[in-house]
C-alpha positions, 0 to 999 in steps of 0.5 A: 500500500502506497502511503506517500500521498497521505496528508501529514497530520498536524503534530501537537507542537504545530497546533500549539504554535498555531495557537500562539500565532492566533493569540498574537493576531488576536492582540492587534485585531482587538486593538483595531476593533477598539480603535473602530469603536472609539472612532464610531463613537465620535461620529456626529451621526452616532446614536449610541456612545461606543466608548464604553465598549472599547475597553473590554477589547483593549484588555482582551488584546493585552491579555492575549498578546502577553499570552502569545509571548509565552510561546516565543521560547517554544516556537520561535518568534516567527508569526508571534513576536511582531504581531504580539508586540504591535498589539500590546503597544497599541492596546497600551496606548489606547488604554493610557489615552482612555485613562487620561481622558477619564481623569481630565473629564472627571476634573472638568466635572468637578470644576463645573460642580464647584461654583466660584466663591462669588457665585456661591455667595449669591446662591447662599444669599438667595436662600434667606431672601426667599424664606425671609421674603426680603430683597437681596440688598436687604440681606447682609452677608456679614451679619448673623441672621438673628441680628437681622430679625431672623427667627429660630425656625426660619434659620432652621429652614434656611439651613435645611434649604441650603443642604438640599440646594447644595447637596451637603450636610451642614454640621450643627456646630456651623450654625452656633450653639444658641439661636437666641444669641445672635453673636454665636450664629455664623453670618451668611458669608461664613456659612457659604464657606462652610457649605463650600468645604462640605463633601457632597452628600 
């Protein structure tokens, strides 16, 4: 029986080397898929943001790229080293870019949430103006509200309204120990500073 024409069956070593090459290829293909998703997310006609779909591809690309490099020592660099290194490099660049953009966006959002001192003072002034039913020019920011005729229940309402408006919790010590003693109640200017220092609830 002539066996010279029988196809050669793949050996386990050949299968493993092909597996490593497949991992290396998957590394840069995942990077390209992430780039495509990021690009689609920037299109004006995009109905849904795809930026959150890209990170999984980047992470997968890094994992399979590193896994492919372990095959270099057994199967050589051909078809493994170059695509794996290229894929890992692109994935690292994409990941670092996403992290930088996330940090920048978070800092921008925090700056937007934190009003300037002048804006904060005006927003604080608007609360007693509404509750005490007075004009803004009749509210002295440097005088305690009790000295301006504010009653205990009105001051409590003002503090509660400020907590709701600014999403903070004003500590009891900030508004004084004794409502009957106007000198122990913080003026609105100081209360604005207290509000600005409190963490968001």
